[in-house]
N, C-alpha and C positions, 0 to 999 in steps of 0.2 A: 470561113463561117461556114457551116454546115446545114443550112435550113432545108427540111424536106427530106433529108439523105437518110433513111432509116438503117442503112448498111454501112459498118465502118469496112472500108477496103484495107486496112491495115498497111495502104502502102506495096500492096502487092495486087497483082493478076489474079483473075476468077479461078484458075488452075492452080495457081500455088497456095491461095486463099483456100481453097477447099482440102488440098492437101494438107495443110496448116491444121486446120478444124479437126481433120479426122484423128491426124496424129495427137493431137491434144486430148482429144475426146476418147481414143482409145487408152491414153497412159491414165487419164482420170479414172476410167471403169478399172483400169486392173492394180492400179497403186492406192486409190481412192481420194487421194489427194497431190495436187502439183502446185508448185510457184511459176509465176509468171507475171507478166505486166497486168494492170489491171484494166486497159483496155481490150488484150486478148482474152481476159477471163471474162469480161461482161460478153465479147462476141461469142464465147464457147458456152457459156451458160444457156444464149438462145439457139445453140445447135445441139447440146447434148440433151438437153431435158426433155423434147419433144421425143428423141429415143428411149428415154426410160419410161415416158408415159406408153409408148407403143411396145415397150417390153413385158407390159402387166396380162398382155394378150398373148399368150404362148403358143403361136400358130407358124406354120413355115412360111407364110405370108410374111408375118412380122418378123420373122428372123431374116429374112431375104432383103427386106426392107431396111433392117438395122444394118447390115452387112453393106448394101450397098452406100452406106454414108461410112460408117467406121471401117470396111476394109479388111478388117482382121477376124479371123475366126477367132482365136482364143479372146479377144474380146465381146465379140458376140455371145458366146458361150458363158462368161463370167457375165456379162450383162442380165441373161435370160435365169441362170441357175443362182447366182447369189444376190445382185442389186434389186432383180424385179421382187421376189420375197421379201426384202427387207421394207421396200416404199409399196407394198402392196396397198396399205392402208391411206398413205399420203396423197391429198387430192393437187398436190405441186409443191413447187419449193425444193425442188431436190438437192439444190446445191447451195454451199455457204460460200461469200466471198468475205476475206479476212486480209485489211490491210498491213502489210508489214514495214512500210517505209519506203525509201528512196533508193534506188541502186547506186551504186557508187560509177564515176564516168558520165553518163549520161542524163541522170539525177530522174530515170524513168520511175514513175509509180509504181510500187512493186506490191504483190497481193498473194494470198494463198486461196485455192479454188479448192473446196472439197466435198464430198458428199456430206450430207446431214446425217444420216442414219448409222455411217462408218465412223463415228468421231465418239471416241470413248469418254472424253473430257466432257463434253456437252451433251452426254446421251443420258444415262441413269441417273447421274449428281443433278443435272437441270430439270428432270421430270420430278424426284424427289424433292426438291426445293419449291417446284412451283406446286405441287399438291399440299406442302406445308405451309405455303404462305398463298391462303385463300382470303376471300373479302370477309368483312367482317361480320356477315349477319351469319355464315358458313360456318365459319371457325365458332362464332358463339354458339350455334346449336348444337355442333359438336360437341363443344365444351358440356352443355347442359345435359344432352345423352350420355357423355361420361360420368358427369357427376352424379345422375339420377340413382345407377348403381351402387356407386360408391355412398351415396347418402343411406340407401336401403340399408344397405350392409352395418352401417356405423348405428341405425336406429334399432336393429333387430339386439345388439348386446345392451343397448340402454333400457328397452323395454324388458329385458330380461334381469338387467339389476332394479330396476323400480317395483317389479313383481317379486323379488327376493327379501327387499327392504322391509314391507311390515311381517312379513314371517319371521325374521332377524328379531326386529321390533317385541314382538308376541314372545316367543322363546326367552328372550332375555329376562331372568328375575328382576323384579323390583327392590332398588337398593334400600336399605333403612334408612330411616329420616333420625338427622344427627342430633343427639340432645342438647338442649340449648344450654348455653353456660350460665353458672349460678350466679346469680347477683352476687357483689360485694359488699358483704356487712359493713365492713371497717370505714368504705368510702360514705355510706350512709350515716355513720354515729358520727365520723367527722363533721361532715355537714348541719347534722343536726346539733351538734356542739357549739359551733361556730354561731348557729342563729342563737341557742341559747344566752352564749357571751356577749352578743351584740345587744340583746335586749336588756341584762344585766347593766350595761354599761348606761343604757338610754335611762333608765332607771335612775340611777345615781344623779345624772347632771338634772334631773327633774327635781330632785330632792334639794 
């Protein structure tokens, strides 16, 4: 059990452990991503992130402190020229640990540790999706703002069409009333003849 043990010694003496951390930090700064065990990655995260924070202030004193930890001139130059400008606005959390499974042989828990701002897969695409997927209130407000100009643009043609309709009605000539069809005289005579015949039959029966 490792109660109250804040430092993972990684089964090494102090000098060996410091050399290991310096080499891994140098590789991470130069290559932006390395593969290692999860225990080493967690130890490296606490070793390299204070150095990245220190690199935000580009002074001779900061460079000397970083060189005392990294022990490599190329890594120090890369840290202050490339890494520091990329993480200038980030308040912390410069690294990301992605677990990759277990190593064959000893089944050690393996992972990839990388610098967050230098990952193209999770960089621009993640920012675009995060901007698109906002809360309902913000998305609704944006939709209303976008719909307002569209509605104004749609109302203008409708108003113009409504203004043109009365003018079109006034300009159109009045249609002449259609003549009423003449009454069919033959039908009237037939009905009157039928009535006369009925009266004759009734008079004969009475007689």
